[in-house]
N, C-alpha and C positions, 0 to 999 in steps of 0.2 A: 453668334458672330457679333450681334450688337452689344452684348454684355461685355465680350472680349475687348471691344473698341473702347467701351466705357471705362474698363479697367486700365487700359493703355492711357487713356486721357487723364484719368485720376493720378496714375503714377507720374506721367510727364508733368502734369500740373503741379504735383507736390515737389517734383525735382527742380522746378523753375521758380518756386515761391520763395527765393532766398531771403527776401525782405519781408515776408509775411509774418503774421503772428504765429507762433508755434501751436501746433494742434495739442488740444487737451488730451489727456489719456482716453477719455471717453470717445472723442472724435477720432483719435488714432485707431481704436479698437473697432469703431464703425467701419472705417476704410479697410481694416484687416479682415473684417467679416465679409465684406464684399469680395476682396481679393481672393480669399481662400474658397469662396463659393463659385467662382466663374465657371468652373468646369461641371457643376452639378446640373441635374435635370431641371428645366424650366417648364416642361410640358405637363403640369398638373392641373386638371380641371375637375371641379367638384361643385355640384348644385349651381351650375351655370357660370361660375367664376374661375378664371385662370390664375394660377399662382406660380411663383418662383420659390427658390429656397435660399436661405442664408445659413452659414455655418458659424457656430459660436467660436470666438477666439479664446474662450475660457474653458469650456467643457468639451468642445468638439461636437456638440449635439447639433442636429440639423432642424431647422424651423421653417415654417412658411414665411415668405418674405413680407407679408402684410396680414392684417386682421381678417377674419372670416367675412366675406362679403364686400371687401374693399376693391375698388376697381383699378387701383395702382398703389405702388410703394409711395410712401409719404415724401413730399418735398419740403414740408415744414410741420411743425407740431400742430398747426391749425388748418391743415390741408383737408378740407371736407371730402375730397375725393378718396381719401384713404381711411376715413373713420371706419367704414364697414358696418356690420350689423350689430344689433343689441339683443343678446340672448338672455332669456331668464335661465337661471342655473339648472343645468342637467337636461334642458328641454331640446328636442330635435329642431331641425330647420323646416317648420311647417308654415312659415310666412309671418309668425308673430315677431320674428327678429327684425323685421323691416321697420325702420324709424316712423314709417307713415301708416302702419298697420292699425286696424281698428282695435278698440279695447273693450273687454267685457269683465264684469265682477264675479263671474261664476267659477269656482274652484274646479280644476280638472280631477278626475277620479282615476285616470290612467296616464302615468307619467311618460310613457314611450309612444302612445297614440292619443293625443288630446282630442282630436276629432274636428279641430278648427284651427285657423291661423290667426286668431285674435290675441293681442296681448292681454293677459289676465291680471287685473288689478286687485289690490288687497291692502288694506291699511290696518289690519288687525293682527296682533301677535299670533303666531311666529312669523307673520309676513312671508308666507310662502304662496306659491301659485297652484299648489295641488293640496288635496285633502288626504292624500295617501303618501307612503314613502317618507315618513318623518325623519327617519334616520339618514336618508339620502343615499342608501346603499345601491338602490335600483338605478338612480340617476348617475351615480359615480361609475357604476358598471357600464352604462349607456355611453357616457362621454369617454370611457377607456377603450371603446371598440376600435379596432384598427382595420376592419374589413370594409370601410367606407359606408357602412350602414348608418352611422351617426352623423355628427356635424362635421367631422374632419375627413379629408381625403383618405383613400386606402393607404395603409402604412403609417398614417399619422393619427394622433389622438390629442385630447385636451390635456395640458400638463398638470401634474400635481403641484402643490404650492412650493415644495422643496426644489423643484426643477426651475420654477420661475425666480426664486430667490438665488439659486445658484448662478443665474445669469446676471441678475440685477442688483442684488443687495449684499450677498455673503462676501466674505473676504476672498479675494481673487477673482471677483466678478467685476461688472462694470461699476458697481458701487454708486449707483445714481442717488442723487439727493433731491432732484426735482424733476419736473416734466421736460425741461430743456434737455437734461441729461438723458432722459428716456427716449427722446426723439434722436439724440446724437449717438445713442447706443447702436450696435449692429442690428437690433430688432426694429429700430426706427419707429417706436411707438408714438402715435398721435395723441393729443388730448382731445378724445372723442366724446367726453362726457358720459352721461348715463341716461337711461330712460326711467323715470320715477315709477316705483312700483304701486303707489297709492292712486295715481291718476293717469299714468301713461304718457305724461309730458316729458320733453327732453330738457336736460339740465347740465350745465357746465361745459358745453362744447367749446373747444378752444382754450379751456382753462384747466381742466383736470381730466385724468384718465383712470378707468377702472378695468382691470383685466381679470376675467374669472379663471380660477383653476378648477380641477375636478375633485378637490379635496373637501370633504364635508367635515364639519365641526359642530357636533350636536344638532340643533335645529337651524344652524346657519352654515355658510360655506366660505372658504377662503378666496380672496382675491388680492391682487395687487392694486395699489391705490397711490397716485402722485399728482401733485399740483406744483405751484410756483415756488414753494418752499419747503416741500416735504416728499418723501417717498417711503412707502412702508407696505408691509403685508398685514391684512386684518380680515376679520370674518364679516360677512355682509348678509343681508336679507335676500333670500332666493327669488323673491318676486321682482327684484330690480333687474333691468336690462343693462347688461355690461358687454363689453368687447370680449372676443375670443381669439386667441393666437395658437395655432396647432404645432405640436412638436413631433418629430419622427419617432416612431417607436423602435429605437435602436440605441444601444448604449455601448460606448467604448470605455473599458475599464482595465487597467493593468495590461494593456496591449491586446486585449481581445474584444472583438465587436459582438454584441448579443442583440437578439430580437426579443419579442415578448409573446407569450400565450396567455389566454384568459381561461380560467377554470370554468368548466360547464357546471360545476357543482357549487362553488362558493362565490363565483364572479370575481375572484382575486386574480391579480396579474403577476405572472412569474417570468423569469428569464426562460428563453427557449432552449437553453442548454446548460450543462454543468459548468461551474466556473473553471476556466482555463480550456474548455473544449473548442476544437477548431471549427465544428459544424454541428448542426442538428443531426441526431442519430438517423442512420439509414437501416440499421438493424440492431439487435440487442447486443451483438458482439462486434460493433463498429469501433475499432480502436481510435479512430479520429474524433470520436465524441466522448471518450471516457472522461477527459478533463484532468484536473489536479487532484491530489490526495492530501487534504489538510489535517493536521493535528488539531484536536478540538480546541476552538477559540483562539487560535494563532492566526496572526496576520500573514499576508502574502510576502514573505521575505525570501522566497526561493525554496524553502524546505518542501513545499508542496509539489514540486516537480518530481515526477517519478524516478528520475535518474540523479537527484541531489545526493550529496554525501550524507553520511550519518555519523553521529558521535553520542556517547553515553552520558555526557554531562548534562544534568538538569538545568534549566534556565531559572534565574532568580529575578527575571522581570518578564511578565507575560505580554506586555505591550510593545517591548523593544528587546528582543532576544539578543541581537547583536551579531547574528550570523545566519546563514541560510541552510544549515544542515538539519536533517531530520533527526530528532533526538530519541534515542532508543532507551527503553526501560522495561525490564522484566520482573520488577519487584512491585508487589501490590502496594498502592492501587494502579500501578503503571501510568503515572502521569508523566508529562514532558517537562513539568515545572516543579520547583520545590516551594513555590508560594501560591497564594490564591487557592487553597484546598477547597474552599466553598465553591469555587467556579464563578462567583459573582462578577468579578472583574472581566473575565473572559466572555461570560454571557452578555454583559453590557457592551463589550467591544463588538461582538458579532451582531448586536442589535442596532448599531449605528446606521443611520441613513444618509450621512453627509458625504459619503464616498471616501472616508478616511480609513475604512476597514476593508473587508474582502469583497463586499458588494458595491455596485455602482451607486451613484447618487440617487436617492429615493428608494432604494432597496436594502434589504437586511436578510440575514439568515433566518428562516422560519423557526417557530417553536415546534415541539413535538406534536402539539395539538393541531397546529396548522397543516403539518405533513400528513398526519392521520386522517384529517378531514377531507384531504383530496385523494388519499390512496387506500385507506383501510376502514374507515368509519362507515356507518349507515349513511346512504345517500351519496357516497363517494365512488371512486372507480372500483373499489373493493377488490384490489388485486390479490391473487393467491399465488403468483409465481413471477418469475422474471419476464416471461413473455407478456403477461398482462401489464407489467410495469413499463415495458417498451410501447405497448399498445395504448397506454394511457395518454392523456393530452400532454403530459410532461415528457413523454418519449425518453424514459429513463433507460440507460444501458446498464449492462452487467459489467461494471468497470472493475470489480475486484476491490482490493484493499491493500494497504501497506501495513505489515505486521509491526506492532509496538516493540517487540522484543528484538527484531533483526532488521527492520526497515525493507524487508523483502517485498516485492510486488507478488501477490498471489491471486488465484482464482479469477483472473480476467477472462471474460466471456462466459463465466459460470454463475456469478452472483453480483449483487449490487448492495452497496452501503451508502446511506445519505445522512449526513449529520443534521441535527437541529441545534438551535441555540440553547436548549433546555438542560439544566443540570439534573442529575439523578444520583444523589448521595455522592460517593467519591468518583462516580463515572459521568457520562453524558448521554443523553437519549439520541437514538437514530432509528432509521427504518431499514430493514433488511429484506431482501428477496433473492431466491434462487429458483432452480427449476421445480421444487416441490413445496415451497412455503414462501410466506410474506408476513412480517410481523414488525411491531415496534419493540425496542428493548433498550438496554444500556450497554455501554462498552467502555473500555479504557480510553482515556483521553489522549494517550500517546498514539493511538491508532490513526492511520491516515485513511480517511474516508472522503468521498465526493461531497460537494456542496452544491445546492441549487437555491438561487435567491428569490425572495418574494418581495413585491412592492408593498411599501408600508401604507 
């Protein structure tokens, strides 16, 4: 109710300021972010702090309305009440994140259970707070958890760098250029400063801001960084204490909303359903979760719908076919295009993570090696049939396929086919499963198979 009144006040205020200075694009989007959010849940409590949510006017993604640990939403860029906590990269909320926590120079030997709440100092390369997990894989996995066991509330996680850039820096985003823009954005980022990794002291409060992502880069990790005359993404030392803002583990892309699942084998994050599926599967033959049927490497132009029309004319442009018909071909190698015989352009298209291809921002079509690592290889689900595929963490349905020669939908409820982004000679690689077998192989690029996206 309070937020509804605030919205009304904002709207009435804007309506009556006929002689006021016009809002900048960033300020306008900040207001729009609040307006589109007023019906969302405000009752989120995690680690003793209550949070609301804000919805991005650019991506439609839902974020917490303040930094982790902040007692309120910012009223200015130097509002100390909204600075929040200062996390060392990938570390849990064990007390170290508080600005007044004690500090020690002893490295952690366990990155998920440090054993104390002291801020760990280190001034020696690679400037990490732990002596293990140099690749950062374990900590990325930890900060990607959506079950409330890590730093973010249940259903939320620390964003990857691509998700932060999509809101703040990329074309079609807030396109901030300084810390004032960052505060005026719908995320209302304060200039909270940092906690220096070498000695644990605070620095830059009210002047600059540093926001961690969950993305590792070699021995460093990505963060957003903005001050009075700059805004950029960069890699930083993991020992430094920076702010964290959580994003809801939900993705809206091409009209469908997806959740996430984390692999118990590789720690990688996948969409919770096939592209185009209305829901997560309730059975291996649940027609509502089959999803769409993509010709290999082709974008979502309408052809992927099971009831799309079909034509026998090969495409001469693989990134812009110019129509939404399924292209049939029964002549070897049964491709849907007369160009890109190597498949390199289409493999690159399906590997994009900027949301311009078939997968949401931050996601891409997996390689065949990534699919087999989850389903077929040693230490994976090691499925042997379609029931195993459904019972795996990916909950894969037996969606059938669309034939390359006729565009007919066949074998729904009997078998499953999942494309990878990998080329295999004149064909492309995929995973197959039915009631008696499961394997990886190659098939004609004109075939219509399902797609499941992997976070990059």
